[in-house]
C-alpha positions in Angstrom: -15.7 19.2 32.2 -18.2 18.0 29.6 -15.5 18.5 27.0 -13.0 16.1 29.3 -15.9 13.3 29.1 -16.4 13.4 25.6 -12.7 12.7 24.9 -12.6 10.5 27.3 -15.9 8.5 25.5 -14.0 8.6 22.3 -11.0 6.8 23.3 -12.6 4.2 25.4 -15.0 4.1 21.9 -11.5 3.6 19.6 -10.1 1.1 21.7 -13.3 -0.9 22.1 -13.6 -0.6 17.7 -10.2 -2.0 17.4 -10.4 -4.7 20.5 -13.3 -5.5 19.4 -12.5 -6.1 15.5 -9.8 -8.7 16.5 -12.1 -10.5 18.8 -14.4 -11.2 15.9 -11.3 -12.4 13.4 -10.1 -14.4 16.3 -13.7 -16.3 17.3 -14.0 -16.5 13.7 -10.8 -18.6 13.2 -12.1 -20.6 16.0 -15.8 -21.3 15.0 -14.3 -22.1 11.3 -12.0 -24.8 12.5 -14.6 -26.3 14.7 -17.4 -26.7 12.0 -14.2 -27.8 9.6 -13.6 -30.1 12.7 -17.0 -31.8 12.7 -17.1 -31.6 9.3 -14.3 -33.8 8.4 -13.1 -35.9 10.7 -16.1 -38.4 10.7 -15.3 -39.0 7.0 -11.4 -39.1 8.0 -12.2 -41.7 10.5 -14.2 -44.1 7.5 -11.6 -43.5 5.3 -8.6 -45.0 7.5 -10.9 -47.5 8.2 -11.3 -48.9 4.7 -8.0 -48.1 3.7 -6.6 -49.9 6.5 -8.7 -53.2 6.0 -8.3 -52.4 2.1 -4.5 -52.9 3.1 -5.1 -55.4 5.6 -6.5 -57.1 2.3 -4.0 -56.6 0.0 -1.6 -58.1 2.3 -3.6 -61.9 2.8 -3.7 -61.6 -1.2 -0.3 -61.2 -2.1 0.8 -63.9 0.9 -1.5 -66.6 -0.2 -1.4 -66.1 -4.0 2.9 -65.7 -3.7 2.4 -69.5 -2.0 0.7 -70.6 -4.3 2.7 -69.7 -6.8 6.0 -68.8 -6.1 7.4 -68.6 -10.1 5.4 -65.2 -10.4 7.0 -63.4 -7.5 7.9 -60.9 -10.2 4.5 -60.4 -11.9 2.7 -60.2 -8.0 5.1 -57.2 -6.5 4.2 -55.6 -10.2 0.6 -56.1 -9.2 0.6 -54.9 -5.4 2.7 -52.3 -6.5 -0.3 -51.1 -8.8 -3.0 -51.8 -6.6 -1.4 -49.6 -3.9 -0.6 -46.8 -6.0 -4.5 -47.4 -7.2 -5.8 -47.0 -3.8 -3.1 -44.1 -2.9 -5.0 -42.3 -5.5 -8.6 -42.8 -4.9 -8.9 -42.7 -1.1 -8.0 -38.9 -0.3 -6.7 -40.2 3.6 -5.3 -43.8 2.3 -1.4 -42.7 2.0 -1.3 -41.0 5.8 -3.2 -44.0 6.6 -0.5 -46.4 5.0 1.8 -43.9 6.5 1.0 -44.9 10.2 0.2 -48.0 10.1 3.7 -48.7 9.2 5.1 -47.0 12.4 1.9 -49.3 14.2 2.7 -52.5 12.9 -0.3 -52.2 10.5 -2.8 -51.7 12.8 -5.4 -49.0 12.5 -4.1 -46.0 13.3 -5.5 -43.7 16.2 -3.9 -40.8 14.9 -5.8 -38.1 13.1 -4.2 -35.6 10.7 -7.8 -33.6 11.2 -7.4 -31.9 14.8 -8.5 -29.5 16.3 -4.4 -27.4 15.9 -4.8 -28.4 12.3 -8.1 -26.5 11.8 -6.9 -23.4 13.1 -4.1 -24.0 11.3 -6.1 -24.9 8.1 -8.4 -21.5 9.1 -5.9 -19.1 9.9 -4.2 -19.6 6.5 -7.2 -19.5 4.3 -8.3 -16.3 5.6 -4.9 -14.4 5.9 -4.8 -16.1 3.2 -1.2 -18.0 2.8 -2.9 -21.6 2.2 -0.6 -23.8 2.6 -2.3 -27.5 1.3 -1.0 -30.0 3.7 -4.9 -30.3 4.9 -7.5 -29.5 3.1 -11.2 -30.6 3.5 -12.3 -33.3 1.4 -16.0 -33.4 1.3 -18.4 -32.1 -0.8 -20.1 -30.3 2.3 -16.4 -29.0 3.3 -15.1 -27.4 -0.3 -18.4 -25.7 -0.3 -18.7 -24.2 3.3 -14.8 -23.1 2.2 -16.0 -21.3 -0.2 -18.4 -19.0 1.9 -15.7 -19.3 4.6 -13.0 -17.1 2.8 -15.6 -15.1 1.1 -16.7 -13.4 4.2 -13.3 -14.6 6.6 -10.4 -12.8 4.1 -12.1 -9.6 3.8 -12.5 -8.9 7.6 -8.8 -10.5 8.7 -7.7 -8.1 5.5 -9.5 -5.0 7.6 -8.0 -6.6 10.6 -4.4 -6.6 9.7 -5.6 -2.9 8.5 -6.4 -1.9 11.0 -3.6 -2.9 13.2 -1.1 -1.5 10.3 -3.0 1.2 10.3 -2.9 2.0 14.9 1.0 1.3 14.6 1.6 3.4 12.0 -0.5 6.0 13.9 2.0 5.2 16.9 5.6 5.5 15.0 4.6 8.7 13.0 3.7 10.5 16.3 7.2 9.3 17.7 8.7 9.9 14.7 6.6 13.9 14.7 5.2 13.3 11.8 8.3 12.2 9.3 7.7 9.7 6.7 11.8 9.4 5.6 12.5 7.2 8.7 9.8 5.1 9.3 9.5 3.9 5.9 13.1 2.8 5.7 12.7 1.5 9.6 10.0 -0.7 7.7 11.5 -1.8 4.7 14.4 -3.4 7.4 11.8 -4.4 9.4 10.3 -6.3 6.2 14.3 -7.7 4.7 14.7 -8.2 9.0 12.1 -10.4 9.6 12.0 -13.6 6.9 15.9 -13.6 7.3 15.1 -13.7 11.6 12.5 -16.2 10.9 14.5 -18.2 9.3 17.0 -18.8 11.5 15.2 -19.3 14.2 13.4 -22.3 11.9 16.9 -23.9 11.4 17.6 -23.9 14.9 14.6 -25.2 16.0 13.3 -28.1 13.6 16.4 -29.1 11.4 15.9 -27.4 8.9 18.4 -25.8 5.8 18.4 -22.4 6.9 17.6 -22.4 2.4 15.3 -24.1 3.4 13.5 -22.6 6.8 14.1 -18.6 4.9 12.1 -19.8 1.6 9.4 -20.9 3.9 9.5 -17.8 5.8 9.4 -15.1 2.7 6.2 -17.8 0.7 4.5 -17.9 4.7 5.0 -13.8 5.5 4.0 -12.6 1.6 0.8 -15.0 1.1 2.9 -17.4 -1.4 2.4 -20.4 0.4 3.7 -23.4 -1.6 3.0 -25.6 1.4 6.1 -27.7 -0.3 8.0 -27.4 3.2 6.5 -27.8 6.6 8.5 -27.1 9.2 7.6 -28.9 12.7 6.5 -26.3 15.4 3.4 -25.6 16.6 0.8 -23.9 15.5 0.1 -21.5 17.7 3.5 -19.8 16.8 3.0 -20.7 13.0 -0.1 -18.7 13.1 1.3 -16.0 15.6 4.5 -15.3 12.8 2.1 -15.3 9.9 0.5 -12.5 11.1 2.6 -10.4 12.1 4.8 -10.5 8.9 1.1 -10.5 7.0 0.7 -7.0 9.0 4.4 -6.2 8.3 3.8 -6.5 4.7 1.4 -4.1 4.5 2.3 -1.6 6.3 6.0 -1.8 4.2 3.7 -1.4 0.8 1.4 1.4 2.3 4.5 3.2 4.1 6.3 3.0 0.2 3.2 3.0 -2.2 2.0 6.2 0.2 5.5 7.9 -0.3 5.9 7.3 -3.8 2.3 8.4 -4.6 2.8 11.6 -2.9 6.5 12.5 -4.9 4.8 11.6 -8.2 1.2 13.7 -7.2 4.1 17.0 -5.7 6.1 16.5 -9.4 3.0 16.8 -11.3 1.7 19.8 -9.7 4.3 21.2 -10.0 4.8 20.5 -13.8 1.5 22.0 -13.9 2.1 25.4 -12.3 5.8 25.6 -14.2 3.3 25.4 -17.0 0.8 27.7 -15.8 3.2 30.1 -15.0 5.2 29.6 -18.9 1.5 30.5 -19.9 1.5 33.4 -18.1 4.8 34.8 -18.9 4.1 34.9 -22.7 0.4 36.6 -22.5 2.6 39.0 -20.0 5.2 39.2 -23.1 2.7 39.4 -25.7 1.0 42.4 -24.0 4.0 44.5 -23.6 4.4 44.4 -27.8 7.8 43.7 -27.6 8.0 43.2 -31.3 6.7 46.6 -31.3 10.5 48.0 -29.8 9.0 48.1 -26.3 11.4 45.9 -24.4 11.8 45.0 -20.7 15.3 44.3 -19.1 16.4 40.8 -18.1 16.6 41.7 -14.2 12.7 42.8 -14.2 11.5 39.5 -16.3 14.0 37.5 -13.5 11.5 39.3 -10.6 8.4 38.8 -12.1 9.4 34.7 -12.6 10.3 34.6 -9.2 6.7 36.6 -8.4 4.4 34.9 -11.2 4.1 32.0 -9.4 1.8 33.6 -6.5 0.8 36.1 -9.5 -3.3 35.2 -10.1 -3.7 36.9 -13.3 -6.7 36.4 -15.6 -7.1 36.7 -18.5 -9.1 40.2 -18.6 -6.7 41.8 -16.9 -4.5 40.7 -19.0 -6.1 41.7 -22.4 -6.7 44.9 -20.5 -3.1 45.5 -20.8 -2.4 45.4 -24.1 -4.2 48.9 -24.8 -1.7 50.3 -22.8 2.1 49.3 -24.8 0.7 51.6 -27.9 1.8 54.7 -25.7 5.4 54.2 -25.3 7.0 56.4 -28.4 9.9 58.8 -26.8 13.9 57.1 -26.7 15.9 56.6 -23.3 12.9 58.1 -21.5 13.1 55.8 -17.5 9.9 55.0 -15.6 10.5 53.3 -12.1 6.5 51.4 -12.3 5.4 48.7 -9.8 5.4 45.1 -10.4 1.7 45.3 -10.3 1.3 46.3 -13.3 2.4 43.0 -14.8 0.8 40.7 -12.3 -2.8 42.2 -11.4 -3.8 45.4 -9.7 -1.4 48.3 -11.0 -0.4 51.7 -11.0 0.6 52.2 -14.1 2.2 55.4 -15.9 3.6 55.5 -19.4 5.3 58.2 -21.5 3.8 60.3 -23.8 4.6 63.3 -26.0 2.7 67.2 -26.2 2.0 69.3 -29.3 5.9 70.5 -28.6 7.2 67.8 -28.2 8.2 66.9 -24.4 7.4 64.3 -22.8 4.3 63.5 -20.3 3.3 61.6 -18.2 0.2 59.9 -18.6 -0.8 57.8 -15.2 -3.7 55.0 -15.1 -4.0 53.6 -12.0 -6.8 51.0 -11.4 -9.2 50.7 -8.0 -6.9 48.9 -5.6 -3.5 49.3 -5.8 -2.7 46.6 -3.3 -1.6 42.8 -3.6 -1.7 40.3 -1.7 0.2 37.7 -2.7 -1.2 33.9 -2.1 0.1 30.9 -3.6 -2.2 28.9 -5.1 -0.9 25.4 -3.1 -2.7 22.3 -2.7 -2.8 21.0 0.8 -0.2 18.0 0.3 2.6 20.1 0.3 2.7 22.0 3.8 0.1 18.9 5.3 3.5 17.8 7.7 4.1 21.6 7.8 2.8 25.2 9.2 3.6 27.6 6.3 3.1 31.2 6.4 2.6 32.3 3.4 0.5 34.8 2.5 2.4 38.9 2.4 0.8 42.3 1.5 3.1 44.4 -0.3 1.6 48.0 -1.4 2.0 48.9 -5.5 4.5 51.7 -4.6 6.4 49.1 -3.0 8.5 47.7 -6.2 9.5 49.0 -8.9 10.3 47.9 -11.8 12.1 50.1 -14.6 11.1 49.5 -18.5 13.5 51.4 -20.6 12.0 52.6 -24.7 14.2 52.6 -27.2 
């Protein structure tokens, strides 16, 4: 009973952590939007009023000068145009104010660029980070706050999206019974389809060309965010599209990178094992003293290569084997021997000659006639499989034929 209660508490704790992290990130975005709104909106309103007054003054001066000097029309137009461009360059909200004044018969516009919706879009694209740039703080206080806000918000948002991606990855992995191939193909396919689908949706609802819509979708979910194109869609829809896209990119890159790194590590381990096996084969060949006239058949060497991956030979046992190699003297003497003579603990029989010249046998038996072949494998090789790989083999179970010549 206590174990079941503990498991239930663990699940509740896990859910609380996931939900709490998402709630914290959303709250951070909303609170940041309100702070930027309080900093930037009063400045925007004053700048719009100043720009509207200057436009009205320039308009009256132009009409007055044109009435007094009708022949200087071209010069007055050039001066008026240069002054307008100078105001646009100096005043951050002058261009937007002039555009709104044209729509309202040059009255002071009541529409603000900094609204709560635009502030939410700004803060969300700051912490993701996409950063379209169509709206940005113009005050020194607002820009300083962006630095602090981004330093805290960007890691928070990345951790939140990584946590959501990990949760989704675990669900998919459990569904496919821990197979990596199918989820990797699935996520990469989603990554290709998602910007295309977003482009079709933007094209249908906003009238953008299909090329511009796909271009905007791709630059958004990959956090490029040039900001040169902005569809006329709701802020909530755009933020949701960006968040889902960035999470999908994060998961896809993580899965593909993990799969690639896993294969690279596996290949590296196999190359290392092949090198060690080759070194062991060389040492064993040296211990057999082939140059002194002792040979082993190709069948025996092939069997040795098969079992060499599972052997754990030490340099000391290899050096001991060299002392037994000088005992072979008679010709055409066929001897069965254990494979263990080549590996670790073995029963080794060598032929000699007695005083009458008749062959006899001197047997060297080590203390442990039992071998347990345990493969030297890493955990990563069997992280998704349950393999039993330990097998006991008696020294007398396998024999190797040696031939003198």
